[in-house]
C-alpha positions as a LaTeX table, in Angstrom:
\begin{tabular}{lrrr}
\hline
Residue & $x$ (\AA) & $y$ (\AA) & $z$ (\AA) \\
\hline
Unk1 & $-28.72$ & 38.04 & $-36.07$ \\
Unk2 & $-30.85$ & 35.42 & $-34.47$ \\
Unk3 & $-28.30$ & 32.75 & $-35.27$ \\
Unk4 & $-25.54$ & 34.80 & $-33.73$ \\
Unk5 & $-27.55$ & 35.29 & $-30.47$ \\
Unk6 & $-28.15$ & 31.53 & $-30.29$ \\
Unk7 & $-24.37$ & 30.91 & $-30.77$ \\
Unk8 & $-23.43$ & 33.37 & $-28.00$ \\
Unk9 & $-26.05$ & 31.87 & $-25.61$ \\
Unk10 & $-24.55$ & 28.45 & $-26.38$ \\
Unk11 & $-21.04$ & 29.60 & $-25.66$ \\
Unk12 & $-22.21$ & 31.20 & $-22.41$ \\
Unk13 & $-23.81$ & 27.94 & $-21.32$ \\
Unk14 & $-20.60$ & 26.00 & $-22.19$ \\
Unk15 & $-18.25$ & 28.31 & $-20.13$ \\
Unk16 & $-20.66$ & 28.51 & $-17.18$ \\
Unk17 & $-20.91$ & 24.82 & $-17.04$ \\
Unk18 & $-17.11$ & 24.63 & $-17.00$ \\
Unk19 & $-16.97$ & 27.03 & $-14.04$ \\
Unk20 & $-19.73$ & 25.35 & $-12.13$ \\
Unk21 & $-18.07$ & 21.87 & $-12.42$ \\
Unk22 & $-14.88$ & 23.07 & $-10.65$ \\
Unk23 & $-14.97$ & 21.97 & $-7.00$ \\
Unk24 & $-12.75$ & 23.66 & $-4.36$ \\
Unk25 & $-11.55$ & 22.58 & $-0.86$ \\
Unk26 & $-9.57$ & 24.84 & 1.52 \\
Unk27 & $-7.32$ & 24.01 & 4.44 \\
Unk28 & $-6.24$ & 26.79 & 6.73 \\
Unk29 & $-2.65$ & 26.72 & 7.96 \\
Unk30 & 0.19 & 29.04 & 8.77 \\
Unk31 & 2.57 & 30.28 & 6.02 \\
Unk32 & 5.79 & 29.39 & 7.92 \\
Unk33 & 8.92 & 27.20 & 7.58 \\
Unk34 & 7.66 & 24.79 & 10.40 \\
Unk35 & 4.62 & 23.63 & 8.29 \\
Unk36 & 4.84 & 20.44 & 6.25 \\
Unk37 & 2.42 & 19.21 & 3.53 \\
Unk38 & 2.51 & 15.54 & 2.63 \\
Unk39 & 0.75 & 14.41 & $-0.61$ \\
Unk40 & 0.16 & 10.77 & $-1.39$ \\
Unk41 & $-1.09$ & 8.64 & $-4.20$ \\
Unk42 & $-2.08$ & 11.37 & $-6.66$ \\
Unk43 & $-2.63$ & 10.23 & $-10.39$ \\
Unk44 & $-2.07$ & 12.06 & $-13.56$ \\
Unk45 & $-0.55$ & 15.55 & $-13.83$ \\
Unk46 & $-0.37$ & 17.43 & $-10.61$ \\
Unk47 & 0.48 & 21.22 & $-10.72$ \\
Unk48 & 1.36 & 22.82 & $-7.41$ \\
Unk49 & 1.79 & 26.58 & $-7.09$ \\
Unk50 & 3.21 & 28.47 & $-4.04$ \\
Unk51 & 1.71 & 31.72 & $-3.12$ \\
Unk52 & 1.65 & 34.32 & $-0.27$ \\
Unk53 & $-1.34$ & 33.09 & 1.58 \\
Unk54 & $-2.46$ & 30.97 & 4.53 \\
Unk55 & $-4.80$ & 28.45 & 2.81 \\
Unk56 & $-4.04$ & 25.26 & 0.95 \\
Unk57 & $-6.54$ & 25.45 & $-1.90$ \\
Unk58 & $-7.30$ & 22.26 & $-3.93$ \\
Unk59 & $-9.46$ & 22.50 & $-6.99$ \\
Unk60 & $-10.86$ & 19.72 & $-9.15$ \\
Unk61 & $-12.61$ & 19.83 & $-12.52$ \\
Unk62 & $-12.94$ & 16.12 & $-12.96$ \\
Unk63 & $-16.26$ & 14.63 & $-13.81$ \\
Unk64 & $-15.05$ & 11.30 & $-12.35$ \\
Unk65 & $-16.01$ & 12.70 & $-8.85$ \\
Unk66 & $-19.78$ & 12.92 & $-9.65$ \\
Unk67 & $-21.56$ & 9.79 & $-8.30$ \\
Unk68 & $-24.14$ & 7.99 & $-10.47$ \\
Unk69 & $-27.82$ & 8.56 & $-9.90$ \\
Unk70 & $-28.20$ & 5.20 & $-8.27$ \\
Unk71 & $-25.73$ & 6.23 & $-5.51$ \\
Unk72 & $-28.14$ & 8.88 & $-4.16$ \\
Unk73 & $-28.18$ & 8.74 & $-0.37$ \\
Unk74 & $-25.02$ & 6.58 & $-0.32$ \\
Unk75 & $-21.42$ & 7.62 & 0.50 \\
Unk76 & $-18.37$ & 6.53 & $-1.51$ \\
Unk77 & $-16.08$ & 3.91 & 0.25 \\
Unk78 & $-12.40$ & 3.84 & $-0.35$ \\
Unk79 & $-9.90$ & 1.25 & 1.02 \\
Unk80 & $-7.21$ & 4.00 & 1.80 \\
Unk81 & $-9.41$ & 6.29 & 3.96 \\
Unk82 & $-12.49$ & 8.48 & 4.12 \\
Unk83 & $-13.37$ & 11.21 & 1.72 \\
Unk84 & $-13.79$ & 14.09 & 4.05 \\
Unk85 & $-13.47$ & 16.76 & 1.32 \\
Unk86 & $-16.14$ & 15.82 & $-1.14$ \\
Unk87 & $-13.52$ & 15.62 & $-3.94$ \\
Unk88 & $-12.05$ & 12.17 & $-3.35$ \\
Unk89 & $-9.37$ & 13.18 & $-0.83$ \\
Unk90 & $-8.65$ & 12.34 & 2.76 \\
Unk91 & $-7.25$ & 15.19 & 4.75 \\
Unk92 & $-5.58$ & 14.80 & 8.13 \\
Unk93 & $-4.15$ & 17.75 & 10.06 \\
Unk94 & $-1.98$ & 17.50 & 13.24 \\
Unk95 & $-0.44$ & 20.86 & 14.28 \\
Unk96 & 1.66 & 22.01 & 11.46 \\
Unk97 & 1.56 & 18.63 & 9.63 \\
Unk98 & $-1.06$ & 18.18 & 6.86 \\
Unk99 & $-1.42$ & 14.98 & 5.03 \\
Unk100 & $-3.60$ & 14.63 & 1.94 \\
Unk101 & $-4.17$ & 11.19 & 0.39 \\
Unk102 & $-5.91$ & 10.81 & $-2.96$ \\
Unk103 & $-8.40$ & 8.05 & $-2.59$ \\
Unk104 & $-9.16$ & 7.60 & $-6.29$ \\
Unk105 & $-8.00$ & 4.39 & $-8.02$ \\
Unk106 & $-5.17$ & 4.98 & $-10.48$ \\
Unk107 & $-7.56$ & 4.53 & $-13.45$ \\
Unk108 & $-9.40$ & 7.73 & $-12.50$ \\
Unk109 & $-8.19$ & 11.27 & $-12.57$ \\
Unk110 & $-9.14$ & 13.94 & $-10.14$ \\
Unk111 & $-7.76$ & 16.74 & $-12.31$ \\
Unk112 & $-6.41$ & 18.42 & $-9.17$ \\
Unk113 & $-4.61$ & 21.72 & $-8.86$ \\
Unk114 & $-3.15$ & 22.78 & $-5.56$ \\
Unk115 & $-2.13$ & 26.33 & $-4.39$ \\
Unk116 & 0.18 & 26.14 & $-1.24$ \\
Unk117 & 1.53 & 28.73 & 1.15 \\
Unk118 & 5.01 & 29.40 & $-0.27$ \\
Unk119 & 6.90 & 28.69 & 2.98 \\
Unk120 & 5.59 & 25.16 & 3.62 \\
Unk121 & 7.80 & 22.11 & 3.03 \\
Unk122 & 6.32 & 19.60 & 0.60 \\
Unk123 & 6.64 & 15.92 & 0.67 \\
Unk124 & 5.15 & 13.83 & $-2.25$ \\
Unk125 & 5.12 & 10.16 & $-3.10$ \\
Unk126 & 3.13 & 8.09 & $-5.60$ \\
Unk127 & 3.39 & 4.60 & $-7.14$ \\
Unk128 & 4.55 & 3.84 & $-10.71$ \\
Unk129 & 1.15 & 2.83 & $-11.75$ \\
Unk130 & $-0.20$ & 6.33 & $-11.11$ \\
Unk131 & 1.60 & 8.03 & $-14.11$ \\
Unk132 & 2.01 & 11.04 & $-11.78$ \\
Unk133 & 3.92 & 13.99 & $-13.65$ \\
Unk134 & 4.63 & 16.61 & $-10.92$ \\
Unk135 & 5.13 & 20.35 & $-11.49$ \\
Unk136 & 5.89 & 22.80 & $-8.66$ \\
Unk137 & 6.50 & 26.55 & $-8.90$ \\
Unk138 & 7.28 & 29.32 & $-6.47$ \\
Unk139 & 8.19 & 27.48 & $-3.24$ \\
Unk140 & 10.62 & 28.58 & $-0.65$ \\
Unk141 & 11.23 & 25.55 & 1.47 \\
Unk142 & 12.22 & 21.88 & 1.32 \\
Unk143 & 10.74 & 19.67 & $-1.46$ \\
Unk144 & 10.98 & 15.86 & $-1.15$ \\
Unk145 & 9.57 & 13.88 & $-4.02$ \\
Unk146 & 9.61 & 10.04 & $-4.72$ \\
Unk147 & 8.12 & 9.22 & $-8.10$ \\
Unk148 & 8.37 & 7.17 & $-11.25$ \\
Unk149 & 7.62 & 9.88 & $-13.62$ \\
Unk150 & 8.50 & 13.52 & $-14.62$ \\
Unk151 & 9.39 & 16.20 & $-12.09$ \\
Unk152 & 9.48 & 19.89 & $-13.11$ \\
Unk153 & 10.45 & 22.55 & $-10.49$ \\
Unk154 & 10.54 & 26.32 & $-11.27$ \\
Unk155 & 11.43 & 29.26 & $-8.99$ \\
Unk156 & 12.37 & 27.06 & $-5.99$ \\
Unk157 & 14.95 & 27.34 & $-3.31$ \\
Unk158 & 15.21 & 23.84 & $-1.93$ \\
Unk159 & 16.72 & 21.92 & $-0.13$ \\
Unk160 & 15.67 & 19.29 & $-2.58$ \\
Unk161 & 15.48 & 15.51 & $-2.24$ \\
Unk162 & 14.18 & 14.07 & $-5.57$ \\
Unk163 & 14.09 & 10.56 & $-7.03$ \\
Unk164 & 12.38 & 9.12 & $-10.01$ \\
Unk165 & 12.72 & 5.95 & $-12.02$ \\
Unk166 & 11.82 & 6.72 & $-15.60$ \\
Unk167 & 11.04 & 10.40 & $-15.65$ \\
Unk168 & 13.10 & 13.59 & $-16.52$ \\
Unk169 & 13.89 & 16.04 & $-13.81$ \\
Unk170 & 13.96 & 19.81 & $-14.63$ \\
Unk171 & 14.92 & 22.42 & $-11.92$ \\
Unk172 & 15.23 & 26.12 & $-12.06$ \\
Unk173 & 16.37 & 27.67 & $-8.76$ \\
Unk174 & 15.32 & 31.28 & $-7.84$ \\
Unk175 & 17.90 & 31.19 & $-5.01$ \\
Unk176 & 19.58 & 28.60 & $-2.88$ \\
Unk177 & 18.64 & 27.47 & 0.72 \\
Unk178 & 21.93 & 25.91 & 1.76 \\
Unk179 & 20.87 & 24.82 & 5.15 \\
Unk180 & 20.87 & 21.17 & 4.22 \\
Unk181 & 22.43 & 18.97 & 1.41 \\
Unk182 & 20.35 & 18.32 & $-1.72$ \\
Unk183 & 20.04 & 15.18 & $-3.82$ \\
Unk184 & 18.61 & 14.79 & $-7.36$ \\
Unk185 & 18.46 & 11.29 & $-8.88$ \\
Unk186 & 16.84 & 9.62 & $-11.96$ \\
Unk187 & 17.47 & 6.13 & $-13.16$ \\
Unk188 & 16.69 & 6.50 & $-16.92$ \\
Unk189 & 15.65 & 10.18 & $-17.28$ \\
Unk190 & 17.67 & 13.31 & $-18.09$ \\
Unk191 & 18.39 & 15.84 & $-15.36$ \\
Unk192 & 18.52 & 19.53 & $-16.25$ \\
Unk193 & 19.30 & 22.06 & $-13.50$ \\
Unk194 & 19.69 & 25.81 & $-13.64$ \\
Unk195 & 21.61 & 27.20 & $-10.66$ \\
Unk196 & 22.23 & 30.88 & $-9.69$ \\
Unk197 & 25.62 & 31.72 & $-11.21$ \\
Unk198 & 27.17 & 32.52 & $-7.74$ \\
Unk199 & 26.10 & 29.33 & $-6.13$ \\
Unk200 & 28.73 & 27.96 & $-3.73$ \\
Unk201 & 28.38 & 24.23 & $-3.61$ \\
Unk202 & 30.27 & 20.94 & $-3.44$ \\
Unk203 & 29.02 & 19.10 & $-6.60$ \\
Unk204 & 28.86 & 15.27 & $-6.99$ \\
Unk205 & 27.85 & 14.37 & $-10.56$ \\
Unk206 & 27.35 & 10.76 & $-11.64$ \\
Unk207 & 26.11 & 9.04 & $-14.86$ \\
Unk208 & 26.79 & 5.51 & $-15.90$ \\
Unk209 & 26.12 & 5.70 & $-19.54$ \\
Unk210 & 25.16 & 9.28 & $-20.11$ \\
Unk211 & 27.09 & 12.44 & $-20.31$ \\
Unk212 & 27.51 & 15.74 & $-18.41$ \\
Unk213 & 27.29 & 19.21 & $-19.90$ \\
Unk214 & 27.59 & 22.55 & $-18.31$ \\
Unk215 & 28.37 & 26.20 & $-18.98$ \\
Unk216 & 30.08 & 26.56 & $-15.54$ \\
Unk217 & 33.86 & 26.97 & $-15.69$ \\
Unk218 & 35.11 & 23.58 & $-14.43$ \\
Unk219 & 38.52 & 24.29 & $-15.89$ \\
Unk220 & 40.21 & 27.09 & $-17.84$ \\
Unk221 & 39.77 & 25.18 & $-21.22$ \\
Unk222 & 36.07 & 24.48 & $-20.99$ \\
Unk223 & 33.58 & 27.13 & $-22.11$ \\
Unk224 & 30.12 & 27.50 & $-23.58$ \\
Unk225 & 28.14 & 24.45 & $-22.51$ \\
Unk226 & 30.79 & 21.72 & $-23.43$ \\
Unk227 & 30.90 & 18.18 & $-22.39$ \\
Unk228 & 32.67 & 17.93 & $-19.06$ \\
Unk229 & 33.01 & 14.15 & $-18.97$ \\
Unk230 & 31.14 & 11.09 & $-18.13$ \\
Unk231 & 30.62 & 8.58 & $-15.20$ \\
Unk232 & 31.60 & 10.62 & $-12.07$ \\
Unk233 & 32.88 & 13.99 & $-11.12$ \\
Unk234 & 33.42 & 15.94 & $-8.00$ \\
Unk235 & 33.84 & 19.69 & $-7.98$ \\
Unk236 & 33.72 & 22.64 & $-5.58$ \\
Unk237 & 31.78 & 25.39 & $-7.41$ \\
Unk238 & 32.66 & 28.98 & $-6.36$ \\
Unk239 & 34.76 & 27.81 & $-3.51$ \\
Unk240 & 32.43 & 25.02 & $-2.31$ \\
Unk241 & 29.52 & 24.97 & 0.16 \\
Unk242 & 26.54 & 22.83 & 0.68 \\
Unk243 & 26.59 & 19.39 & $-0.92$ \\
Unk244 & 24.68 & 18.88 & $-4.18$ \\
Unk245 & 24.45 & 15.29 & $-5.38$ \\
Unk246 & 23.24 & 14.77 & $-8.94$ \\
Unk247 & 23.04 & 11.27 & $-10.47$ \\
Unk248 & 21.41 & 9.16 & $-13.31$ \\
Unk249 & 22.14 & 5.80 & $-14.62$ \\
Unk250 & 21.43 & 6.11 & $-18.37$ \\
Unk251 & 20.39 & 9.79 & $-18.60$ \\
Unk252 & 22.41 & 12.92 & $-19.44$ \\
Unk253 & 23.03 & 15.70 & $-16.87$ \\
Unk254 & 22.74 & 19.40 & $-17.88$ \\
Unk255 & 23.97 & 22.01 & $-15.40$ \\
Unk256 & 23.33 & 25.65 & $-16.44$ \\
Unk257 & 24.06 & 29.07 & $-15.15$ \\
Unk258 & 21.10 & 31.09 & $-14.07$ \\
Unk259 & 20.92 & 34.68 & $-12.90$ \\
\hline
\end{tabular}
């Protein structure tokens, strides 16, 4: 019995330590279409979640942010800006524009997670050395990403402007914001997109050495996720509408029916 109590106490200390090590920073903004969040130079995995609120909430569980004992009384110095958050980030806010720059070198991970008001536009860029895999869910405005690694979007509306060098791109739309054209491009990765079945769009599909597969009815003879062709294809889906450009050099394109 005594051994069990000791084990329970040890578990409690372990989980409490995990909770206490999480650091949080909030930025108050408005949850409207005029707002824009710019994220720069993040490393490692970066999950972003949209929600119905008015704060941008950034959490970090990284031990890399804890300064050594010898740094007591000193402030960290970074070449890209000043840490005004206490978690390795520089935050600048001008009206509806919020810019967050990660100051950590690419060899260190902040283990960040970000919750964002769902109606904000998001713009994100990071260098190839940062190995930045990006996942975004539940956003209702424009998303602009320039990366070298994987991009995973779920329950988004767009418009989307996405480009990556060696990563795969996976997108599941909840509905379509057709106010602007969208562009999705990867050099060597696969592109997998799920569109609402009644989406009206003018498609431009391009791949140099890959293939294109879809379960949309591009002709009377093609059914059930068959290969449509290779290289380049233009098609007006459901009578046509906003322009959707999808391209890859050596990857395969998958275009699927959603709800």
